[in-house]
Structure formats: C-alpha cells, structure tokens
C-alpha positions in Angstrom: -0.1 -0.2 0.0 1.3 3.5 -0.7 0.9 6.0 2.2 -0.7 9.2 1.0 -1.2 11.3 4.4 -4.8 11.4 3.0 -6.9 8.5 5.1 -9.8 8.3 2.7 -7.0 7.7 -0.5 -5.2 5.4 2.0 -8.2 3.3 2.2 -8.8 3.0 -1.4 -5.1 1.8 -1.5 -6.4 -0.8 1.1 -9.2 -1.8 -0.6 -7.2 -2.9 -3.5 -4.6 -4.8 -1.8 -7.4 -6.7 0.4 -8.9 -7.4 -3.4 -5.7 -8.6 -4.8 -5.7 -10.9 -1.9 -9.1 -12.2 -2.2 -8.8 -12.8 -5.9 -5.4 -14.9 -5.2 -7.0 -16.9 -2.5 -10.2 -17.4 -5.1 -12.5 -15.9 -2.1 -14.8 -14.5 -4.9 -17.8 -13.6 -2.4 -15.4 -11.4 -0.3 -13.8 -10.1 -3.7 -17.2 -8.9 -5.1 -18.0 -7.6 -1.6 -14.5 -5.7 -1.4 -15.0 -4.4 -5.1 -18.6 -3.1 -4.3 -17.1 -1.2 -1.1 -14.2 0.3 -3.1 -16.8 1.6 -5.8 -18.7 3.4 -3.4 -15.8 4.9 -1.6 -14.1 5.7 -4.5 -17.1 7.6 -6.1 -17.5 9.3 -2.5 -14.0 10.3 -2.4 -14.0 11.9 -6.1 -17.3 13.4 -5.4 -15.7 15.3 -2.3 -12.2 16.3 -3.6 -13.6 19.4 -5.4 -11.4 19.6 -8.3 -8.4 19.6 -5.3 -6.8 16.1 -6.8 -3.5 14.5 -5.7 -3.2 13.6 -9.2 0.0 11.6 -8.4 -1.7 9.5 -5.8 -4.8 9.3 -8.0 -2.2 7.9 -11.2 -1.1 5.3 -8.5 -4.3 4.2 -7.6 -5.2 3.8 -11.2 -2.0 1.8 -11.9 -2.6 -0.7 -9.0 -6.3 -0.9 -10.5 -4.8 -1.7 -13.8 -2.4 -4.2 -12.3 -5.3 -5.9 -10.6 -7.6 -6.0 -13.8 -4.7 -7.6 -15.4 -4.3 -9.9 -13.1 -7.8 -11.0 -13.0 -8.0 -11.2 -16.8 -5.2 -13.4 -16.7 -6.9 -15.8 -14.1 -10.0 -15.5 -16.1 -8.5 -16.9 -19.2 -6.5 -19.6 -17.4 -10.1 -20.9 -16.0 -11.6 -20.7 -19.4 -9.0 -22.8 -20.8 -9.3 -25.6 -18.0 -12.8 -25.7 -18.6 -12.7 -26.1 -22.2 -9.8 -28.7 -21.7 -12.1 -30.6 -19.3 -15.1 -30.5 -21.8 -12.9 -31.7 -24.2 -11.8 -34.6 -21.9 -15.4 -35.2 -21.6 -16.3 -35.5 -25.1 -13.3 -37.7 -25.8 -14.3 -40.3 -23.1 -18.0 -40.4 -24.6 -16.5 -40.9 -28.0 -14.5 -43.5 -26.8 -17.3 -45.3 -24.9 -19.7 -45.2 -28.1 -16.6 -46.8 -30.4 -16.6 -49.1 -27.7 -20.0 -50.2 -27.7 -20.1 -50.4 -31.6 -17.3 -52.8 -31.5 
C-alpha cells in the first residue's frame, strides 16, 4: 500500500490490496464485497475532492487498479482454458465409450 497522508485515499489503496488477496485466494464472494465497497468509497472520494485532486496519488491508484485488472483477466483466461480442456476430455471419453459399444 502507498501511504498518502490522506486517510480516504489510503483506504482506497487498502481496498485494492484486500481485493488482490481475495482474488489470489479465490475468495470470490469476499472479492465482490470488497469491490462494491471500493466502488462506493471511490465515488464518494471523487465527489468530495472538489477539483483538488492529488494527481500523483490518483495515478498510483489507477496503476494499481490496472495491474489488478490484468491479473484478473489472466486468471479468467486460465480458468476458461481449464474448462474447455475438461469439456474436451468428457467429449473424448464419451466418443471412446460409444466406439467401444459399437465394436
């Protein structure tokens, strides 16, 4: 987490760190709750800064969000590949059993 001397912004960074851990541990329900909370907290923060945005801190937050999103997309792609491989194995086993029954 990056300390910003802004408790609200620090909480946003903490949300993303907690989300990263939840995703890594495949705690999907927890990850969804963290993401919902982060979204509310971020919207409240943006509404309250009144044009006085700490650009560097927000850029760091955005970079962390993008890194987390890339990791989540990679995990999605890996899970999809495993599902496709599993379906292919089932189809192959069914075809083998069908061929065996016809022999």
